[in-house]
C-alpha positions as CSV (number, residue, x, y, z in Angstrom):
1,M,0.0,0.0,0.0
2,S,3.0,2.3,0.4
3,D,3.4,5.0,-2.3
4,P,6.8,6.7,-2.0
5,S,5.5,9.7,-4.0
6,D,2.9,10.6,-1.4
7,P,4.1,11.0,2.2
8,H,0.6,10.2,3.4
9,R,0.9,6.7,1.9
10,D,4.5,6.2,3.1
11,L,3.8,3.2,5.4
12,A,7.0,3.5,7.4
13,G,6.3,7.2,8.0
14,V,2.7,6.7,8.9
15,L,3.5,3.8,11.3
16,H,6.1,6.1,13.0
17,D,3.5,8.8,13.5
18,V,0.9,6.3,14.8
19,S,3.5,5.0,17.2
20,N,4.0,8.5,18.4
21,A,0.3,8.9,19.0
22,L,0.1,5.6,20.9
23,T,3.2,6.5,23.0
24,V,1.4,9.7,24.1
25,L,-1.8,7.9,24.6
26,L,-0.3,5.2,26.8
27,G,1.5,7.9,28.9
28,W,-1.9,9.5,29.7
29,V,-3.5,6.0,30.4
30,G,-0.9,5.7,33.2
31,E,-1.7,9.1,34.4
32,A,-5.5,8.3,34.5
33,R,-4.7,5.1,36.5
34,S,-2.6,6.8,39.1
35,P,-4.1,6.2,42.6
36,N,-3.7,9.9,43.3
37,A,-5.5,11.1,40.2
38,T,-8.5,13.3,40.9
39,P,-11.7,13.0,38.9
40,E,-10.7,16.3,37.1
41,A,-7.3,14.8,36.3
42,V,-8.8,11.6,34.9
43,A,-11.3,13.6,32.8
44,Y,-8.4,15.7,31.4
45,A,-6.3,12.5,30.7
46,L,-9.3,10.9,28.9
47,Q,-9.7,14.0,26.7
48,I,-6.1,13.7,25.5
49,I,-6.4,10.0,25.1
50,E,-9.4,10.4,22.9
51,Q,-7.6,13.1,20.9
52,R,-4.5,11.0,20.2
53,A,-6.6,7.9,19.5
54,R,-8.5,9.9,16.8
55,I,-5.2,11.1,15.3
56,A,-3.9,7.5,15.1
57,R,-7.2,6.4,13.5
58,D,-7.2,9.2,11.0
59,L,-3.5,8.6,10.0
60,T,-4.2,4.9,9.4
61,R,-7.3,5.6,7.4
62,H,-5.5,8.1,5.2
63,A,-2.7,5.7,4.6
64,V,-5.1,3.1,3.1
65,G,-6.9,5.6,0.9
66,A,-9.6,7.3,3.0
67,P,-10.4,10.9,1.9
68,R,-8.1,13.6,3.4
69,F,-9.5,17.0,4.0
70,D,-7.8,20.4,4.1
71,E,-8.5,21.4,7.7
72,Q,-7.4,25.0,8.5
73,R,-6.6,25.9,12.1
74,E,-4.7,28.4,14.1
75,L,-1.1,27.4,14.5
76,A,-1.0,28.5,18.2
77,T,-3.9,26.2,18.9
78,I,-2.2,23.3,17.3
79,A,1.0,24.0,19.2
80,K,-0.8,24.2,22.5
81,E,-2.5,20.9,21.9
82,V,0.7,19.2,21.0
83,V,2.6,20.6,24.0
84,A,-0.3,19.6,26.4
85,A,-0.3,16.1,25.0
86,L,3.4,15.7,25.5
87,Q,3.6,16.8,29.1
88,I,3.8,13.3,30.4
89,E,6.7,12.5,28.1
90,A,8.4,15.7,29.2
91,Q,7.9,14.8,32.9
92,K,9.6,11.4,32.3
93,S,12.7,13.3,31.1
94,N,12.3,15.9,33.9
95,A,12.1,18.6,31.2
96,K,9.7,21.4,30.5
97,I,8.0,22.5,27.2
98,V,7.0,26.1,26.7
99,V,5.2,27.8,23.8
100,K,6.5,31.3,22.9
101,G,5.4,33.8,20.2
102,D,3.0,36.6,19.6
103,A,-0.6,35.2,19.8
104,A,-1.9,38.3,18.1
105,V,-0.1,37.4,14.8
106,P,-2.5,35.7,12.5
107,L,-0.9,32.2,12.0
108,R,-3.6,30.1,10.3
109,V,-2.4,27.1,8.4
110,S,-3.8,24.4,6.1
111,G,-3.1,20.7,6.7
112,A,-3.6,20.9,10.4
113,L,-3.2,17.2,11.0
114,D,0.1,17.2,9.2
115,V,1.3,20.2,11.1
116,S,0.4,18.5,14.4
117,Q,2.3,15.4,13.4
118,V,5.4,17.2,12.3
119,L,5.5,19.3,15.5
120,T,4.9,16.2,17.6
121,N,7.9,14.5,15.9
122,L,10.2,17.4,16.5
123,V,9.1,18.1,20.1
124,L,9.4,14.4,21.1
125,N,12.9,14.4,19.6
126,A,13.8,17.5,21.5
127,V,12.4,16.0,24.8
128,A,14.5,12.9,24.2
129,H,17.7,15.0,24.0
130,A,16.8,17.5,26.7
131,P,19.0,17.3,29.8
132,P,17.1,16.9,33.1
133,G,15.8,20.2,34.3
134,S,16.1,21.9,30.9
135,T,13.5,23.6,28.8
136,V,12.3,22.8,25.2
137,E,11.0,26.0,23.5
138,V,8.4,26.0,20.8
139,E,8.5,29.5,19.3
140,L,5.9,30.7,16.7
141,S,6.5,33.5,14.3
142,L,5.7,34.8,10.9
143,E,8.1,35.2,8.0
144,D,6.6,36.8,4.8
145,D,4.0,34.2,3.6
146,K,5.3,31.4,5.9
147,C,4.4,30.5,9.4
148,T,7.5,29.3,11.3
149,V,8.0,27.2,14.4
150,H,11.3,26.8,16.0
151,V,11.8,23.8,18.3
152,V,14.8,24.4,20.5
153,D,16.3,22.1,23.1
154,E,19.3,22.3,25.4
155,G,20.9,19.0,24.4
156,P,24.2,18.2,22.6
157,G,23.0,19.6,19.3
158,V,23.6,18.1,15.8
159,P,27.2,17.7,14.6
160,A,27.9,19.7,11.4
161,E,28.7,16.5,9.4
162,R,25.3,15.0,10.3
163,R,23.0,18.0,9.7
164,E,21.6,16.8,6.3
165,G,21.9,13.1,7.1
166,V,19.2,13.3,9.8
167,F,16.7,14.0,7.0
168,R,17.8,11.0,5.0
169,G,17.3,8.4,7.7
170,A,20.3,8.8,10.0
171,S,18.9,8.7,13.5
172,L,20.5,10.8,16.3
173,R,19.2,8.4,18.9
174,P,20.6,4.9,19.7
175,G,18.2,2.4,18.3
176,G,16.2,5.1,16.4
177,A,14.7,4.1,13.1
178,G,15.6,7.4,11.4
179,V,12.1,7.7,10.0
180,G,10.6,10.7,11.9
181,L,12.6,13.6,10.5
182,R,12.6,12.3,7.0
183,H,8.9,11.8,7.1
184,S,8.3,15.2,8.7
185,R,10.2,17.0,6.0
186,A,8.3,15.1,3.3
187,L,4.9,16.1,4.9
188,A,6.0,19.8,5.1
189,R,7.2,19.9,1.5
190,A,4.0,18.3,0.3
191,W,2.3,21.5,1.5
192,G,4.9,23.9,0.1
193,G,6.8,24.2,3.4
194,D,9.9,22.6,4.8
195,V,11.7,21.3,7.9
196,V,15.3,22.4,8.3
197,L,18.0,22.7,10.9
198,A,18.3,26.4,11.7
199,E,21.7,28.0,12.4
200,E,22.6,27.2,16.0
201,D,23.3,30.0,18.5
202,P,27.0,29.8,19.5
203,A,26.1,31.1,22.9
204,K,23.7,28.2,23.6
205,R,23.8,24.5,23.5
206,G,21.2,22.4,21.7
207,A,19.5,21.8,18.4
208,R,17.3,24.3,16.7
209,F,14.9,22.8,14.2
210,K,12.7,25.1,12.1
211,I,9.3,24.2,10.5
212,L,8.2,26.5,7.7
213,W,4.5,26.2,6.6
214,P,2.5,28.4,4.2
215,R,-0.1,30.7,5.8
216,A,-3.6,29.5,4.8
217,D,-4.5,32.9,3.4
218,A,-1.2,33.1,1.4
219,M,-1.5,29.9,-0.6
220,P,-4.0,28.5,-3.1
221,R,-6.4,26.2,-1.3
222,P,-5.7,22.7,-2.5
223,P,-8.7,20.7,-3.5
224,T,-10.1,18.3,-1.0
225,S,-8.5,14.9,-1.7
226,S,-10.9,12.2,-2.6
227,L,-10.6,8.5,-3.3
228,R,-10.3,7.7,-6.9
229,V,-13.3,5.4,-6.7
230,Q,-16.3,5.2,-4.5
231,D,-17.3,1.8,-5.9
232,L,-19.1,0.7,-2.7
233,A,-21.0,3.9,-2.1
234,G,-24.4,3.1,-0.4
235,Q,-23.6,-0.5,0.4
236,K,-24.2,-1.9,3.9
237,I,-21.5,-4.5,4.8
238,L,-21.4,-6.7,7.9
239,V,-18.0,-8.0,9.0
240,V,-18.1,-11.0,11.3
241,E,-14.5,-11.2,12.5
242,D,-12.7,-11.4,15.9
243,D,-9.2,-10.4,14.8
244,A,-8.9,-6.7,15.6
245,A,-6.1,-6.1,13.0
246,V,-8.3,-7.6,10.2
247,T,-11.4,-5.7,11.2
248,Q,-9.5,-2.4,11.3
249,I,-8.1,-2.8,7.8
250,L,-11.4,-4.0,6.4
251,E,-13.3,-1.1,8.1
252,A,-10.8,1.5,6.9
253,V,-10.7,0.4,3.3
254,L,-14.5,-0.4,2.9
255,T,-15.6,2.9,4.5
256,A,-13.1,4.8,2.4
257,R,-14.8,3.4,-0.7
258,G,-18.2,4.6,0.5
259,A,-19.6,1.5,2.3
260,T,-21.3,1.6,5.7
261,V,-19.6,-1.1,7.8
262,T,-20.9,-2.9,10.9
263,I,-18.4,-5.0,12.9
264,A,-19.5,-8.1,14.8
265,P,-16.5,-9.8,16.6
266,T,-18.6,-12.2,18.7
267,L,-21.6,-14.4,18.2
268,E,-23.7,-12.2,20.5
269,E,-22.8,-9.1,18.5
270,L,-23.6,-10.9,15.3
271,K,-27.1,-11.7,16.5
272,A,-27.5,-8.1,17.5
273,A,-26.2,-6.8,14.2
274,L,-28.7,-8.9,12.2
275,G,-31.3,-6.6,13.6
276,G,-29.9,-4.0,11.3
277,A,-30.4,-6.2,8.2
278,P,-30.7,-6.4,5.3
279,Y,-27.0,-6.1,4.3
280,D,-25.7,-6.0,0.8
281,A,-22.7,-8.1,1.7
282,V,-21.5,-10.1,4.7
283,L,-17.8,-11.0,5.3
284,V,-17.6,-14.0,7.6
285,D,-14.8,-15.6,9.5
286,L,-15.8,-18.9,11.3
287,S,-14.0,-18.1,14.6
288,P,-16.8,-16.0,16.1
289,M,-19.6,-18.2,14.8
290,G,-19.9,-20.6,17.7
291,A,-20.7,-24.3,17.6
292,D,-23.1,-24.1,14.6
293,P,-21.5,-22.0,11.9
294,A,-23.8,-23.4,9.2
295,G,-26.8,-22.4,11.3
296,E,-25.5,-18.9,11.8
297,I,-24.8,-18.6,8.1
298,A,-28.4,-19.7,7.4
299,S,-29.5,-16.9,9.8
300,I,-27.5,-14.4,7.9
301,R,-29.1,-15.5,4.6
302,K,-32.6,-15.4,6.1
303,S,-32.0,-11.8,7.3
304,S,-30.3,-10.7,4.1
305,P,-31.5,-13.0,1.3
306,E,-29.9,-10.8,-1.4
307,A,-26.5,-10.4,0.3
308,Q,-23.2,-11.7,-1.0
309,V,-21.9,-13.9,1.7
310,V,-18.1,-14.1,1.6
311,L,-16.2,-16.6,3.8
312,V,-12.9,-15.1,4.8
313,T,-10.9,-17.9,6.4
314,G,-7.4,-19.4,6.8
315,N,-9.0,-22.9,7.1
316,A,-10.6,-23.2,3.6
317,D,-9.4,-26.9,3.3
318,S,-11.0,-28.1,6.5
319,L,-14.5,-26.5,6.6
320,P,-17.4,-28.2,8.4
321,D,-19.3,-30.5,6.1
322,A,-22.5,-28.7,6.9
323,I,-21.3,-25.5,5.2
324,D,-22.4,-25.4,1.6
325,T,-19.4,-23.7,0.0
326,S,-21.1,-23.7,-3.4
327,A,-23.4,-20.9,-2.1
328,L,-20.5,-18.8,-0.7
329,H,-17.7,-16.7,-2.1
330,L,-14.4,-17.7,-0.6
331,V,-11.4,-15.5,0.2
332,R,-8.4,-17.2,1.9
333,K,-6.4,-15.7,4.7
334,P,-3.9,-14.0,4.5
335,F,-5.6,-12.0,1.8
336,E,-5.0,-8.9,-0.3
337,M,-7.7,-6.2,-0.1
338,S,-8.0,-6.4,-3.9
339,E,-9.3,-10.0,-3.5
340,V,-12.1,-8.8,-1.2
341,L,-12.9,-5.8,-3.3
342,A,-13.1,-8.0,-6.5
343,V,-15.8,-10.2,-4.8
344,L,-17.8,-7.2,-3.5
345,R,-17.8,-5.5,-7.0
346,K,-19.5,-8.6,-8.5
């Protein structure tokens, strides 16, 4: 699924950003579970957990082709959200993150989700290199038609011979994959911006990364991205599957193509989902079907007599004799989404 020409489909980059979102989310889960957490603290933690979970979901959906929208937001608001979300990671390093800049300057940007991800990458890197007790500064300003964000830490800085290498996959951290800065630069350049290493202040230690992003009112508004095909528009599809990884990819791809998807990971949820019948198609794995899979398939057919029933299984050669495979479409696991889509288009 990866397309090197589009940073939003760069699987390694997207997984890196999803990992960042989950790292932040897990930090706030720990905060919410603290025995000393007040109800107000728990509510605040849940708010950030929900925010980061939505970001991880949206990044994943975009990577598999879901429509991407040009959301415009104030840069200061994005920066404050990122800094708030990263407070737990900063506490782990005994560092502080502060936002600086003139809030009166109009800094509205397009591609808000991408701005958030680039800034998250840079601030997490800065926190990782920040000495205990030091401060990471996020400074907002305006340069001609570009909004700028400087992310400055008090760590060891970047050696001169490695300044460009960090954008080509050379990690500054032991064990680092070298994906974050490369991906951040690609995202910024896709919007007409950039991520660079600014000139360091000889009087201060640390690295000084600079994000440049076009002001929303100073750039032509790009068209809303849309999927090349909406070939499942209007279809209702039921997915009977207990593997979360499989359901996530099926739901993301099918909804991106216009379908309305219902997930039933257990037999009880299948019975409840049949109340929403009829469906246009039902994708069935046998694992959640209980002791009588043939009977449950018959129930599906009774509730949705016109539906395509697609058996998605890794045990196609050892199916129960009671299942009439002549009346089913079969897709073997592991599968490619193109196989599932080919059946649903029939």
